[in-house]
N, CA, C, O and the ligand as a Tripos MOL2 file, in Angstrom:
@<TRIPOS>MOLECULE
protein
  309   307    78     0     0
PROTEIN
NO_CHARGES

@<TRIPOS>ATOM
      1 N         -22.5480   43.7200  -44.3040 N.3       1 MET1
      2 CA        -22.0770   44.9890  -43.7250 C.3       1 MET1
      3 C         -20.6220   44.8550  -43.2870 C.2       1 MET1
      4 O         -20.3180   44.1570  -42.3200 O.2       1 MET1
      5 N         -19.7480   45.5140  -43.9890 N.am      2 ALA2
      6 CA        -18.3210   45.4140  -43.6800 C.3       2 ALA2
      7 C         -18.0220   45.9020  -42.2670 C.2       2 ALA2
      8 O         -17.2050   45.3130  -41.5600 O.2       2 ALA2
      9 N         -18.6850   46.9760  -41.8610 N.am      3 SER3
     10 CA        -18.3850   47.5340  -40.5420 C.3       3 SER3
     11 C         -18.8200   46.5940  -39.4240 C.2       3 SER3
     12 O         -18.1480   46.4790  -38.3980 O.2       3 SER3
     13 N         -19.9630   45.9180  -39.6360 N.am      4 GLU4
     14 CA        -20.4150   44.9150  -38.6720 C.3       4 GLU4
     15 C         -19.3620   43.8200  -38.5180 C.2       4 GLU4
     16 O         -18.9970   43.4360  -37.4060 O.2       4 GLU4
     17 N         -18.8870   43.3300  -39.6520 N.am      5 GLN5
     18 CA        -17.9070   42.2530  -39.6380 C.3       5 GLN5
     19 C         -16.6230   42.7010  -38.9450 C.2       5 GLN5
     20 O         -16.0240   41.9440  -38.1800 O.2       5 GLN5
     21 N         -16.2070   43.9390  -39.2190 N.am      6 ALA6
     22 CA        -14.9950   44.4650  -38.5790 C.3       6 ALA6
     23 C         -15.1690   44.5190  -37.0610 C.2       6 ALA6
     24 O         -14.2280   44.2740  -36.3070 O.2       6 ALA6
     25 N         -16.3670   44.8390  -36.6350 N.am      7 LYS7
     26 CA        -16.6670   44.8990  -35.2040 C.3       7 LYS7
     27 C         -16.5450   43.5100  -34.5750 C.2       7 LYS7
     28 O         -15.9660   43.3520  -33.5000 O.2       7 LYS7
     29 N         -17.0970   42.5080  -35.2610 N.am      8 PHE8
     30 CA        -17.0080   41.1350  -34.7600 C.3       8 PHE8
     31 C         -15.5570   40.6640  -34.7180 C.2       8 PHE8
     32 O         -15.1290   39.9980  -33.7740 O.2       8 PHE8
     33 N         -14.8150   41.0220  -35.7550 N.am      9 GLU9
     34 CA        -13.3990   40.6370  -35.8010 C.3       9 GLU9
     35 C         -12.6210   41.2770  -34.6600 C.2       9 GLU9
     36 O         -11.7790   40.6370  -34.0310 O.2       9 GLU9
     37 N         -12.9140   42.5490  -34.4020 N.am     10 ALA10
     38 CA        -12.2330   43.2570  -33.3240 C.3      10 ALA10
     39 C         -12.5550   42.6070  -31.9780 C.2      10 ALA10
     40 O         -11.6820   42.4640  -31.1220 O.2      10 ALA10
     41 N         -13.8200   42.2160  -31.8030 N.am     11 PHE11
     42 CA        -14.2070   41.5540  -30.5650 C.3      11 PHE11
     43 C         -13.4560   40.2360  -30.4080 C.2      11 PHE11
     44 O         -12.9580   39.9170  -29.3290 O.2      11 PHE11
     45 N         -13.3840   39.4850  -31.4850 N.am     12 PHE12
     46 CA        -12.7140   38.1890  -31.4360 C.3      12 PHE12
     47 C         -11.2430   38.3540  -31.0660 C.2      12 PHE12
     48 O         -10.7240   37.6440  -30.2050 O.2      12 PHE12
     49 N         -10.5840   39.2950  -31.7250 N.am     13 LYS13
     50 CA         -9.1560   39.5130  -31.4600 C.3      13 LYS13
     51 C          -8.9250   39.9840  -30.0370 C.2      13 LYS13
     52 O          -7.9510   39.6000  -29.3880 O.2      13 LYS13
     53 N          -9.8260   40.8150  -29.5660 N.am     14 ASN14
     54 CA         -9.7460   41.2850  -28.1830 C.3      14 ASN14
     55 C          -9.9310   40.1240  -27.2000 C.2      14 ASN14
     56 O          -9.2560   40.0550  -26.1730 O.2      14 ASN14
     57 N         -10.8550   39.2150  -27.5290 N.am     15 ALA15
     58 CA        -11.1480   38.0870  -26.6450 C.3      15 ALA15
     59 C         -10.0370   37.0340  -26.6700 C.2      15 ALA15
     60 O          -9.8140   36.3280  -25.6860 O.2      15 ALA15
     61 N          -9.3480   36.9390  -27.8030 N.am     16 ASP16
     62 CA         -8.3210   35.9140  -27.9830 C.3      16 ASP16
     63 C          -7.0200   36.3700  -27.3210 C.2      16 ASP16
     64 O          -6.0860   36.8210  -27.9840 O.2      16 ASP16
     65 N          -6.9880   36.2400  -26.0060 N.am     17 LYS17
     66 CA         -5.8900   36.8200  -25.2170 C.3      17 LYS17
     67 C          -4.5210   36.2640  -25.5930 C.2      17 LYS17
     68 O          -3.5330   36.9980  -25.6010 O.2      17 LYS17
     69 N          -4.4590   34.9860  -25.8990 N.am     18 ASP18
     70 CA         -3.1560   34.3800  -26.2080 C.3      18 ASP18
     71 C          -2.8590   34.3660  -27.7090 C.2      18 ASP18
     72 O          -1.8480   33.8130  -28.1420 O.2      18 ASP18
     73 N          -3.7580   34.9850  -28.5090 N.am     19 GLY19
     74 CA         -3.5110   35.0850  -29.9480 C.3      19 GLY19
     75 C          -3.4890   33.7500  -30.6700 C.2      19 GLY19
     76 O          -2.8310   33.6140  -31.7020 O.2      19 GLY19
     77 N          -4.1970   32.7660  -30.1420 N.am     20 SER20
     78 CA         -4.1640   31.4210  -30.7130 C.3      20 SER20
     79 C          -5.0600   31.2780  -31.9380 C.2      20 SER20
     80 O          -4.9950   30.2750  -32.6480 O.2      20 SER20
     81 N          -5.8970   32.2850  -32.1810 N.am     21 GLY21
     82 CA         -6.8170   32.1850  -33.3170 C.3      21 GLY21
     83 C          -8.0860   31.4390  -32.9780 C.2      21 GLY21
     84 O          -8.9000   31.1620  -33.8590 O.2      21 GLY21
     85 N          -8.2660   31.1080  -31.7030 N.am     22 SER22
     86 CA         -9.4920   30.4630  -31.2600 C.3      22 SER22
     87 C          -9.7980   30.9130  -29.8340 C.2      22 SER22
     88 O          -8.9110   31.3650  -29.1090 O.2      22 SER22
     89 N         -11.0560   30.7860  -29.4470 N.am     23 LEU23
     90 CA        -11.4690   31.2270  -28.1160 C.3      23 LEU23
     91 C         -11.8250   30.0440  -27.2330 C.2      23 LEU23
     92 O         -12.5520   29.1410  -27.6470 O.2      23 LEU23
     93 N         -11.3080   30.0590  -26.0190 N.am     24 THR24
     94 CA        -11.7860   29.1150  -25.0160 C.3      24 THR24
     95 C         -13.0250   29.7100  -24.3570 C.2      24 THR24
     96 O         -13.3270   30.8910  -24.5240 O.2      24 THR24
     97 N         -13.7380   28.8710  -23.6040 N.am     25 PHE25
     98 CA        -14.9030   29.3870  -22.8860 C.3      25 PHE25
     99 C         -14.4990   30.5250  -21.9490 C.2      25 PHE25
    100 O         -15.1900   31.5400  -21.8690 O.2      25 PHE25
    101 N         -13.3840   30.3560  -21.2430 N.am     26 ASP26
    102 CA        -12.9360   31.3960  -20.3110 C.3      26 ASP26
    103 C         -12.6540   32.7240  -21.0220 C.2      26 ASP26
    104 O         -13.0270   33.7910  -20.5340 O.2      26 ASP26
    105 N         -11.9970   32.6430  -22.1690 N.am     27 GLU27
    106 CA        -11.6940   33.8690  -22.9110 C.3      27 GLU27
    107 C         -12.9720   34.5830  -23.3310 C.2      27 GLU27
    108 O         -13.0990   35.7980  -23.1820 O.2      27 GLU27
    109 N         -13.9130   33.8110  -23.8560 N.am     28 LEU28
    110 CA        -15.1660   34.4050  -24.3060 C.3      28 LEU28
    111 C         -15.9610   34.9710  -23.1340 C.2      28 LEU28
    112 O         -16.4380   36.1040  -23.1820 O.2      28 LEU28
    113 N         -16.0960   34.1690  -22.0890 N.am     29 ALA29
    114 CA        -16.8860   34.5940  -20.9300 C.3      29 ALA29
    115 C         -16.2930   35.8430  -20.2870 C.2      29 ALA29
    116 O         -17.0140   36.7820  -19.9490 O.2      29 ALA29
    117 N         -14.9750   35.8450  -20.1220 N.am     30 GLN30
    118 CA        -14.3090   36.9810  -19.4930 C.3      30 GLN30
    119 C         -14.4880   38.2530  -20.3130 C.2      30 GLN30
    120 O         -14.7370   39.3260  -19.7630 O.2      30 GLN30
    121 N         -14.3600   38.1270  -21.6290 N.am     31 THR31
    122 CA        -14.4810   39.2970  -22.4940 C.3      31 THR31
    123 C         -15.8970   39.8440  -22.4850 C.2      31 THR31
    124 O         -16.1000   41.0570  -22.4580 O.2      31 THR31
    125 N         -16.8850   38.9420  -22.5060 N.am     32 LEU32
    126 CA        -18.2750   39.3970  -22.4480 C.3      32 LEU32
    127 C         -18.5700   40.0580  -21.1080 C.2      32 LEU32
    128 O         -19.2530   41.0810  -21.0520 O.2      32 LEU32
    129 N         -18.0540   39.4730  -20.0260 N.am     33 ARG33
    130 CA        -18.2430   40.0680  -18.6980 C.3      33 ARG33
    131 C         -17.5910   41.4490  -18.6320 C.2      33 ARG33
    132 O         -18.1750   42.3950  -18.1030 O.2      33 ARG33
    133 N         -16.3770   41.5550  -19.1730 N.am     34 ASN34
    134 CA        -15.6710   42.8350  -19.1690 C.3      34 ASN34
    135 C         -16.4160   43.8960  -19.9530 C.2      34 ASN34
    136 O         -16.3300   45.0850  -19.6450 O.2      34 ASN34
    137 N         -17.1590   43.4560  -20.9810 N.am     35 SER35
    138 CA        -17.8990   44.4500  -21.7630 C.3      35 SER35
    139 C         -19.2990   44.6760  -21.1960 C.2      35 SER35
    140 O         -20.1550   45.2660  -21.8560 O.2      35 SER35
    141 N         -19.5250   44.2060  -19.9760 N.am     36 GLY36
    142 CA        -20.7530   44.5520  -19.2660 C.3      36 GLY36
    143 C         -21.8570   43.5230  -19.3540 C.2      36 GLY36
    144 O         -22.9840   43.7860  -18.9350 O.2      36 GLY36
    145 N         -21.5460   42.3420  -19.8990 N.am     37 TYR37
    146 CA        -22.5570   41.2990  -20.0110 C.3      37 TYR37
    147 C         -22.9530   40.7760  -18.6360 C.2      37 TYR37
    148 O         -22.0990   40.4320  -17.8190 O.2      37 TYR37
    149 N         -24.2710   40.7210  -18.3900 N.am     38 LYS38
    150 CA        -24.7530   40.3780  -17.0490 C.3      38 LYS38
    151 C         -25.5010   39.0440  -17.0040 C.2      38 LYS38
    152 O         -26.0830   38.6910  -15.9780 O.2      38 LYS38
    153 N         -25.4860   38.3120  -18.1050 N.am     39 GLY39
    154 CA        -26.2320   37.0590  -18.1540 C.3      39 GLY39
    155 C         -25.6310   35.9860  -17.2490 C.2      39 GLY39
    156 O         -24.5300   36.1440  -16.7210 O.2      39 GLY39
    157 N         -26.3620   34.9100  -17.0820 N.am     40 SER40
    158 CA        -25.9010   33.8210  -16.2140 C.3      40 SER40
    159 C         -24.8020   33.0010  -16.8920 C.2      40 SER40
    160 O         -24.6490   33.0350  -18.1130 O.2      40 SER40
    161 N         -24.0430   32.2670  -16.0820 N.am     41 ASP41
    162 CA        -23.0400   31.3490  -16.6280 C.3      41 ASP41
    163 C         -23.6830   30.3370  -17.5660 C.2      41 ASP41
    164 O         -23.1080   29.9490  -18.5830 O.2      41 ASP41
    165 N         -24.8990   29.9190  -17.1950 N.am     42 GLU42
    166 CA        -25.6230   28.9480  -18.0020 C.3      42 GLU42
    167 C         -25.8560   29.4780  -19.4230 C.2      42 GLU42
    168 O         -25.6660   28.7670  -20.4090 O.2      42 GLU42
    169 N         -26.2670   30.7330  -19.4950 N.am     43 THR43
    170 CA        -26.4970   31.3600  -20.7980 C.3      43 THR43
    171 C         -25.2070   31.4460  -21.5970 C.2      43 THR43
    172 O         -25.1870   31.1910  -22.8010 O.2      43 THR43
    173 N         -24.1260   31.8110  -20.9060 N.am     44 LEU44
    174 CA        -22.8260   31.8910  -21.5710 C.3      44 LEU44
    175 C         -22.4070   30.5270  -22.1070 C.2      44 LEU44
    176 O         -21.8820   30.4190  -23.2150 O.2      44 LEU44
    177 N         -22.6430   29.4870  -21.3100 N.am     45 LYS45
    178 CA        -22.2680   28.1330  -21.7360 C.3      45 LYS45
    179 C         -23.0720   27.7050  -22.9500 C.2      45 LYS45
    180 O         -22.5350   27.0940  -23.8730 O.2      45 LYS45
    181 N         -24.3660   28.0270  -22.9490 N.am     46 ASN46
    182 CA        -25.2010   27.7100  -24.1070 C.3      46 ASN46
    183 C         -24.7110   28.4440  -25.3470 C.2      46 ASN46
    184 O         -24.6210   27.8760  -26.4360 O.2      46 ASN46
    185 N         -24.3980   29.7150  -25.1530 N.am     47 TYR47
    186 CA        -23.9080   30.5440  -26.2500 C.3      47 TYR47
    187 C         -22.6200   29.9590  -26.8150 C.2      47 TYR47
    188 O         -22.4350   29.8630  -28.0280 O.2      47 TYR47
    189 N         -21.7300   29.5690  -25.8940 N.am     48 PHE48
    190 CA        -20.4440   29.0160  -26.3170 C.3      48 PHE48
    191 C         -20.6280   27.6930  -27.0470 C.2      48 PHE48
    192 O         -20.0300   27.4800  -28.1010 O.2      48 PHE48
    193 N         -21.4450   26.8090  -26.5010 N.am     49 SER49
    194 CA        -21.5680   25.4940  -27.1460 C.3      49 SER49
    195 C         -22.3220   25.5850  -28.4640 C.2      49 SER49
    196 O         -22.1110   24.7580  -29.3510 O.2      49 SER49
    197 N         -23.2050   26.5860  -28.6100 N.am     50 ASN50
    198 CA        -23.8270   26.8040  -29.9210 C.3      50 ASN50
    199 C         -22.7860   27.2380  -30.9470 C.2      50 ASN50
    200 O         -22.8300   26.8210  -32.1050 O.2      50 ASN50
    201 N         -21.8440   28.0830  -30.5090 N.am     51 ALA51
    202 CA        -20.8170   28.5750  -31.4230 C.3      51 ALA51
    203 C         -19.7950   27.4910  -31.7500 C.2      51 ALA51
    204 O         -19.2220   27.4780  -32.8390 O.2      51 ALA51
    205 N         -19.5710   26.5810  -30.7990 N.am     52 ASP52
    206 CA        -18.5690   25.5200  -30.9720 C.3      52 ASP52
    207 C         -19.1640   24.3860  -31.8090 C.2      52 ASP52
    208 O         -19.5840   23.3560  -31.2810 O.2      52 ASP52
    209 N         -19.1870   24.6000  -33.1120 N.am     53 ILE53
    210 CA        -19.8520   23.6690  -34.0260 C.3      53 ILE53
    211 C         -19.2050   22.2920  -33.9900 C.2      53 ILE53
    212 O         -19.8990   21.2760  -34.0160 O.2      53 ILE53
    213 N         -17.8740   22.2550  -33.9300 N.am     54 SER54
    214 CA        -17.1710   20.9720  -33.9730 C.3      54 SER54
    215 C         -17.1680   20.2780  -32.6110 C.2      54 SER54
    216 O         -16.8370   19.0960  -32.5180 O.2      54 SER54
    217 N         -17.5330   21.0060  -31.5560 N.am     55 GLY55
    218 CA        -17.6510   20.4060  -30.2330 C.3      55 GLY55
    219 C         -16.3290   20.0670  -29.5740 C.2      55 GLY55
    220 O         -16.2800   19.2110  -28.6910 O.2      55 GLY55
    221 N         -15.2390   20.7330  -29.9950 N.am     56 ASP56
    222 CA        -13.9340   20.4180  -29.4070 C.3      56 ASP56
    223 C         -13.5780   21.3240  -28.2320 C.2      56 ASP56
    224 O         -12.4630   21.2560  -27.7130 O.2      56 ASP56
    225 N         -14.5070   22.1660  -27.8130 N.am     57 GLY57
    226 CA        -14.2820   22.9770  -26.6180 C.3      57 GLY57
    227 C         -13.5980   24.3130  -26.8760 C.2      57 GLY57
    228 O         -13.3590   25.0780  -25.9410 O.2      57 GLY57
    229 N         -13.2840   24.5960  -28.1240 N.am     58 ILE58
    230 CA        -12.7840   25.9290  -28.4920 C.3      58 ILE58
    231 C         -13.5780   26.4470  -29.6810 C.2      58 ILE58
    232 O         -14.0600   25.6760  -30.5110 O.2      58 ILE58
    233 N         -13.7030   27.7640  -29.7480 N.am     59 VAL59
    234 CA        -14.3970   28.3910  -30.8690 C.3      59 VAL59
    235 C         -13.3610   29.0650  -31.7600 C.2      59 VAL59
    236 O         -12.7290   30.0470  -31.3720 O.2      59 VAL59
    237 N         -13.2010   28.5190  -32.9580 N.am     60 THR60
    238 CA        -12.2690   29.1210  -33.9110 C.3      60 THR60
    239 C         -12.8930   30.3780  -34.5010 C.2      60 THR60
    240 O         -14.0790   30.6460  -34.3120 O.2      60 THR60
    241 N         -12.0810   31.1410  -35.2150 N.am     61 PHE61
    242 CA        -12.6080   32.3460  -35.8550 C.3      61 PHE61
    243 C         -13.7290   31.9970  -36.8280 C.2      61 PHE61
    244 O         -14.7410   32.6960  -36.8870 O.2      61 PHE61
    245 N         -13.5540   30.9240  -37.5870 N.am     62 ASP62
    246 CA        -14.6040   30.4900  -38.5230 C.3      62 ASP62
    247 C         -15.9000   30.1630  -37.8030 C.2      62 ASP62
    248 O         -16.9810   30.5830  -38.2160 O.2      62 ASP62
    249 N         -15.7750   29.4070  -36.7220 N.am     63 GLU63
    250 CA        -16.9680   29.0430  -35.9580 C.3      63 GLU63
    251 C         -17.6430   30.2900  -35.3910 C.2      63 GLU63
    252 O         -18.8680   30.4140  -35.3870 O.2      63 GLU63
    253 N         -16.8100   31.2010  -34.9160 N.am     64 TYR64
    254 CA        -17.3160   32.4390  -34.3510 C.3      64 TYR64
    255 C         -18.0940   33.2440  -35.3890 C.2      64 TYR64
    256 O         -19.1820   33.7450  -35.1080 O.2      64 TYR64
    257 N         -17.5280   33.3640  -36.5920 N.am     65 MET65
    258 CA        -18.1960   34.1420  -37.6340 C.3      65 MET65
    259 C         -19.4990   33.4760  -38.0720 C.2      65 MET65
    260 O         -20.4710   34.1660  -38.3800 O.2      65 MET65
    261 N         -19.5280   32.1550  -38.1010 N.am     66 VAL66
    262 CA        -20.7790   31.4470  -38.3940 C.3      66 VAL66
    263 C         -21.8080   31.7700  -37.3140 C.2      66 VAL66
    264 O         -22.9700   32.0520  -37.6070 O.2      66 VAL66
    265 N         -21.3580   31.7240  -36.0610 N.am     67 ALA67
    266 CA        -22.2590   31.9910  -34.9410 C.3      67 ALA67
    267 C         -22.8050   33.4150  -34.9940 C.2      67 ALA67
    268 O         -23.9430   33.6680  -34.5980 O.2      67 ALA67
    269 N         -22.0030   34.3230  -35.4750 N.am     68 MET68
    270 CA        -22.4190   35.7210  -35.5760 C.3      68 MET68
    271 C         -23.2640   35.9690  -36.8220 C.2      68 MET68
    272 O         -23.7080   37.0910  -37.0710 O.2      68 MET68
    273 N         -23.4830   34.9060  -37.6050 N.am     69 GLY69
    274 CA        -24.3370   35.0210  -38.7740 C.3      69 GLY69
    275 C         -23.6520   35.6440  -39.9780 C.2      69 GLY69
    276 O         -24.3090   36.0860  -40.9200 O.2      69 GLY69
    277 N         -22.3130   35.6770  -39.9380 N.am     70 GLN70
    278 CA        -21.5830   36.3050  -41.0320 C.3      70 GLN70
    279 C         -21.3400   35.3390  -42.1840 C.2      70 GLN70
    280 O         -21.1450   35.7600  -43.3240 O.2      70 GLN70
    281 N         -21.3520   34.0730  -41.8920 N.am     71 VAL71
    282 CA        -21.0760   33.0620  -42.9030 C.3      71 VAL71
    283 C         -22.1880   32.0220  -42.8280 C.2      71 VAL71
    284 O         -22.4790   31.5140  -41.7450 O.2      71 VAL71
    285 N         -22.8140   31.6960  -43.9600 N.am     72 PRO72
    286 CA        -23.8480   30.6580  -43.9270 C.3      72 PRO72
    287 C         -23.2520   29.3420  -43.4330 C.2      72 PRO72
    288 O         -22.1720   28.9600  -43.8830 O.2      72 PRO72
    289 N         -23.9180   28.6430  -42.5270 N.am     73 PRO73
    290 CA        -23.3690   27.4090  -41.9340 C.3      73 PRO73
    291 C         -22.9830   26.3650  -42.9710 C.2      73 PRO73
    292 O         -22.0390   25.6050  -42.7530 O.2      73 PRO73
    293 N         -23.6900   26.3120  -44.0910 N.am     74 GLU74
    294 CA        -23.3790   25.2670  -45.0800 C.3      74 GLU74
    295 C         -22.0240   25.4800  -45.7340 C.2      74 GLU74
    296 O         -21.4880   24.5690  -46.3650 O.2      74 GLU74
    297 N         -21.4560   26.6940  -45.5870 N.am     75 GLN75
    298 CA        -20.1170   26.9350  -46.1250 C.3      75 GLN75
    299 C         -19.0200   26.5670  -45.1360 C.2      75 GLN75
    300 O         -17.8320   26.6320  -45.4530 O.2      75 GLN75
    301 N         -19.4350   26.1800  -43.9350 N.am     76 HIS76
    302 CA        -18.4510   25.8530  -42.9110 C.3      76 HIS76
    303 C         -18.2220   24.3580  -42.8970 C.2      76 HIS76
    304 O         -19.0890   23.5930  -42.4770 O.2      76 HIS76
    305 N         -17.0520   23.9410  -43.3580 N.am     77 LYS77
    306 CA        -16.7550   22.5190  -43.4070 C.3      77 LYS77
    307 C         -15.5700   22.1880  -42.5090 C.2      77 LYS77
    308 O         -15.1690   21.0270  -42.4200 O.2      77 LYS77
    309 CA        -14.6320   24.1940  -32.1450 Ca       78 CA78
@<TRIPOS>BOND
     1     1     2 1
     2     2     3 1
     3     3     4 2
     4     3     5 am
     5     5     6 1
     6     6     7 1
     7     7     8 2
     8     7     9 am
     9     9    10 1
    10    10    11 1
    11    11    12 2
    12    11    13 am
    13    13    14 1
    14    14    15 1
    15    15    16 2
    16    15    17 am
    17    17    18 1
    18    18    19 1
    19    19    20 2
    20    19    21 am
    21    21    22 1
    22    22    23 1
    23    23    24 2
    24    23    25 am
    25    25    26 1
    26    26    27 1
    27    27    28 2
    28    27    29 am
    29    29    30 1
    30    30    31 1
    31    31    32 2
    32    31    33 am
    33    33    34 1
    34    34    35 1
    35    35    36 2
    36    35    37 am
    37    37    38 1
    38    38    39 1
    39    39    40 2
    40    39    41 am
    41    41    42 1
    42    42    43 1
    43    43    44 2
    44    43    45 am
    45    45    46 1
    46    46    47 1
    47    47    48 2
    48    47    49 am
    49    49    50 1
    50    50    51 1
    51    51    52 2
    52    51    53 am
    53    53    54 1
    54    54    55 1
    55    55    56 2
    56    55    57 am
    57    57    58 1
    58    58    59 1
    59    59    60 2
    60    59    61 am
    61    61    62 1
    62    62    63 1
    63    63    64 2
    64    63    65 am
    65    65    66 1
    66    66    67 1
    67    67    68 2
    68    67    69 am
    69    69    70 1
    70    70    71 1
    71    71    72 2
    72    71    73 am
    73    73    74 1
    74    74    75 1
    75    75    76 2
    76    75    77 am
    77    77    78 1
    78    78    79 1
    79    79    80 2
    80    79    81 am
    81    81    82 1
    82    82    83 1
    83    83    84 2
    84    83    85 am
    85    85    86 1
    86    86    87 1
    87    87    88 2
    88    87    89 am
    89    89    90 1
    90    90    91 1
    91    91    92 2
    92    91    93 am
    93    93    94 1
    94    94    95 1
    95    95    96 2
    96    95    97 am
    97    97    98 1
    98    98    99 1
    99    99   100 2
   100    99   101 am
   101   101   102 1
   102   102   103 1
   103   103   104 2
   104   103   105 am
   105   105   106 1
   106   106   107 1
   107   107   108 2
   108   107   109 am
   109   109   110 1
   110   110   111 1
   111   111   112 2
   112   111   113 am
   113   113   114 1
   114   114   115 1
   115   115   116 2
   116   115   117 am
   117   117   118 1
   118   118   119 1
   119   119   120 2
   120   119   121 am
   121   121   122 1
   122   122   123 1
   123   123   124 2
   124   123   125 am
   125   125   126 1
   126   126   127 1
   127   127   128 2
   128   127   129 am
   129   129   130 1
   130   130   131 1
   131   131   132 2
   132   131   133 am
   133   133   134 1
   134   134   135 1
   135   135   136 2
   136   135   137 am
   137   137   138 1
   138   138   139 1
   139   139   140 2
   140   139   141 am
   141   141   142 1
   142   142   143 1
   143   143   144 2
   144   143   145 am
   145   145   146 1
   146   146   147 1
   147   147   148 2
   148   147   149 am
   149   149   150 1
   150   150   151 1
   151   151   152 2
   152   151   153 am
   153   153   154 1
   154   154   155 1
   155   155   156 2
   156   155   157 am
   157   157   158 1
   158   158   159 1
   159   159   160 2
   160   159   161 am
   161   161   162 1
   162   162   163 1
   163   163   164 2
   164   163   165 am
   165   165   166 1
   166   166   167 1
   167   167   168 2
   168   167   169 am
   169   169   170 1
   170   170   171 1
   171   171   172 2
   172   171   173 am
   173   173   174 1
   174   174   175 1
   175   175   176 2
   176   175   177 am
   177   177   178 1
   178   178   179 1
   179   179   180 2
   180   179   181 am
   181   181   182 1
   182   182   183 1
   183   183   184 2
   184   183   185 am
   185   185   186 1
   186   186   187 1
   187   187   188 2
   188   187   189 am
   189   189   190 1
   190   190   191 1
   191   191   192 2
   192   191   193 am
   193   193   194 1
   194   194   195 1
   195   195   196 2
   196   195   197 am
   197   197   198 1
   198   198   199 1
   199   199   200 2
   200   199   201 am
   201   201   202 1
   202   202   203 1
   203   203   204 2
   204   203   205 am
   205   205   206 1
   206   206   207 1
   207   207   208 2
   208   207   209 am
   209   209   210 1
   210   210   211 1
   211   211   212 2
   212   211   213 am
   213   213   214 1
   214   214   215 1
   215   215   216 2
   216   215   217 am
   217   217   218 1
   218   218   219 1
   219   219   220 2
   220   219   221 am
   221   221   222 1
   222   222   223 1
   223   223   224 2
   224   223   225 am
   225   225   226 1
   226   226   227 1
   227   227   228 2
   228   227   229 am
   229   229   230 1
   230   230   231 1
   231   231   232 2
   232   231   233 am
   233   233   234 1
   234   234   235 1
   235   235   236 2
   236   235   237 am
   237   237   238 1
   238   238   239 1
   239   239   240 2
   240   239   241 am
   241   241   242 1
   242   242   243 1
   243   243   244 2
   244   243   245 am
   245   245   246 1
   246   246   247 1
   247   247   248 2
   248   247   249 am
   249   249   250 1
   250   250   251 1
   251   251   252 2
   252   251   253 am
   253   253   254 1
   254   254   255 1
   255   255   256 2
   256   255   257 am
   257   257   258 1
   258   258   259 1
   259   259   260 2
   260   259   261 am
   261   261   262 1
   262   262   263 1
   263   263   264 2
   264   263   265 am
   265   265   266 1
   266   266   267 1
   267   267   268 2
   268   267   269 am
   269   269   270 1
   270   270   271 1
   271   271   272 2
   272   271   273 am
   273   273   274 1
   274   274   275 1
   275   275   276 2
   276   275   277 am
   277   277   278 1
   278   278   279 1
   279   279   280 2
   280   279   281 am
   281   281   282 1
   282   282   283 1
   283   283   284 2
   284   283   285 am
   285   285   286 1
   286   286   287 1
   287   287   288 2
   288   287   289 am
   289   289   290 1
   290   290   291 1
   291   291   292 2
   292   291   293 am
   293   293   294 1
   294   294   295 1
   295   295   296 2
   296   295   297 am
   297   297   298 1
   298   298   299 1
   299   299   300 2
   300   299   301 am
   301   301   302 1
   302   302   303 1
   303   303   304 2
   304   303   305 am
   305   305   306 1
   306   306   307 1
   307   307   308 2
@<TRIPOS>SUBSTRUCTURE
     1 MET1         2 RESIDUE 1 A MET
     2 ALA2         6 RESIDUE 1 A ALA
     3 SER3        10 RESIDUE 1 A SER
     4 GLU4        14 RESIDUE 1 A GLU
     5 GLN5        18 RESIDUE 1 A GLN
     6 ALA6        22 RESIDUE 1 A ALA
     7 LYS7        26 RESIDUE 1 A LYS
     8 PHE8        30 RESIDUE 1 A PHE
     9 GLU9        34 RESIDUE 1 A GLU
    10 ALA10       38 RESIDUE 1 A ALA
    11 PHE11       42 RESIDUE 1 A PHE
    12 PHE12       46 RESIDUE 1 A PHE
    13 LYS13       50 RESIDUE 1 A LYS
    14 ASN14       54 RESIDUE 1 A ASN
    15 ALA15       58 RESIDUE 1 A ALA
    16 ASP16       62 RESIDUE 1 A ASP
    17 LYS17       66 RESIDUE 1 A LYS
    18 ASP18       70 RESIDUE 1 A ASP
    19 GLY19       74 RESIDUE 1 A GLY
    20 SER20       78 RESIDUE 1 A SER
    21 GLY21       82 RESIDUE 1 A GLY
    22 SER22       86 RESIDUE 1 A SER
    23 LEU23       90 RESIDUE 1 A LEU
    24 THR24       94 RESIDUE 1 A THR
    25 PHE25       98 RESIDUE 1 A PHE
    26 ASP26      102 RESIDUE 1 A ASP
    27 GLU27      106 RESIDUE 1 A GLU
    28 LEU28      110 RESIDUE 1 A LEU
    29 ALA29      114 RESIDUE 1 A ALA
    30 GLN30      118 RESIDUE 1 A GLN
    31 THR31      122 RESIDUE 1 A THR
    32 LEU32      126 RESIDUE 1 A LEU
    33 ARG33      130 RESIDUE 1 A ARG
    34 ASN34      134 RESIDUE 1 A ASN
    35 SER35      138 RESIDUE 1 A SER
    36 GLY36      142 RESIDUE 1 A GLY
    37 TYR37      146 RESIDUE 1 A TYR
    38 LYS38      150 RESIDUE 1 A LYS
    39 GLY39      154 RESIDUE 1 A GLY
    40 SER40      158 RESIDUE 1 A SER
    41 ASP41      162 RESIDUE 1 A ASP
    42 GLU42      166 RESIDUE 1 A GLU
    43 THR43      170 RESIDUE 1 A THR
    44 LEU44      174 RESIDUE 1 A LEU
    45 LYS45      178 RESIDUE 1 A LYS
    46 ASN46      182 RESIDUE 1 A ASN
    47 TYR47      186 RESIDUE 1 A TYR
    48 PHE48      190 RESIDUE 1 A PHE
    49 SER49      194 RESIDUE 1 A SER
    50 ASN50      198 RESIDUE 1 A ASN
    51 ALA51      202 RESIDUE 1 A ALA
    52 ASP52      206 RESIDUE 1 A ASP
    53 ILE53      210 RESIDUE 1 A ILE
    54 SER54      214 RESIDUE 1 A SER
    55 GLY55      218 RESIDUE 1 A GLY
    56 ASP56      222 RESIDUE 1 A ASP
    57 GLY57      226 RESIDUE 1 A GLY
    58 ILE58      230 RESIDUE 1 A ILE
    59 VAL59      234 RESIDUE 1 A VAL
    60 THR60      238 RESIDUE 1 A THR
    61 PHE61      242 RESIDUE 1 A PHE
    62 ASP62      246 RESIDUE 1 A ASP
    63 GLU63      250 RESIDUE 1 A GLU
    64 TYR64      254 RESIDUE 1 A TYR
    65 MET65      258 RESIDUE 1 A MET
    66 VAL66      262 RESIDUE 1 A VAL
    67 ALA67      266 RESIDUE 1 A ALA
    68 MET68      270 RESIDUE 1 A MET
    69 GLY69      274 RESIDUE 1 A GLY
    70 GLN70      278 RESIDUE 1 A GLN
    71 VAL71      282 RESIDUE 1 A VAL
    72 PRO72      286 RESIDUE 1 A PRO
    73 PRO73      290 RESIDUE 1 A PRO
    74 GLU74      294 RESIDUE 1 A GLU
    75 GLN75      298 RESIDUE 1 A GLN
    76 HIS76      302 RESIDUE 1 A HIS
    77 LYS77      306 RESIDUE 1 A LYS
    78 CA78       309 GROUP 0 **** ****
């Protein structure tokens, strides 16, 4: 679904405050909170670390799209 993907891309760009092309935990958490997310910090941390495939503490656009189910994980190298 192209429109779904565009929505995810828009969210990512909105969350990427410094335009670095990757999201820190703070950027992601703040953006989700701003959009009305009410879950616990623990849930946010789990969500973030699931998305952070390489485990380097930032979520790149590629990692984000994999996490959103837009790209099959086996294509992410
Ligand atoms: Ca990463």
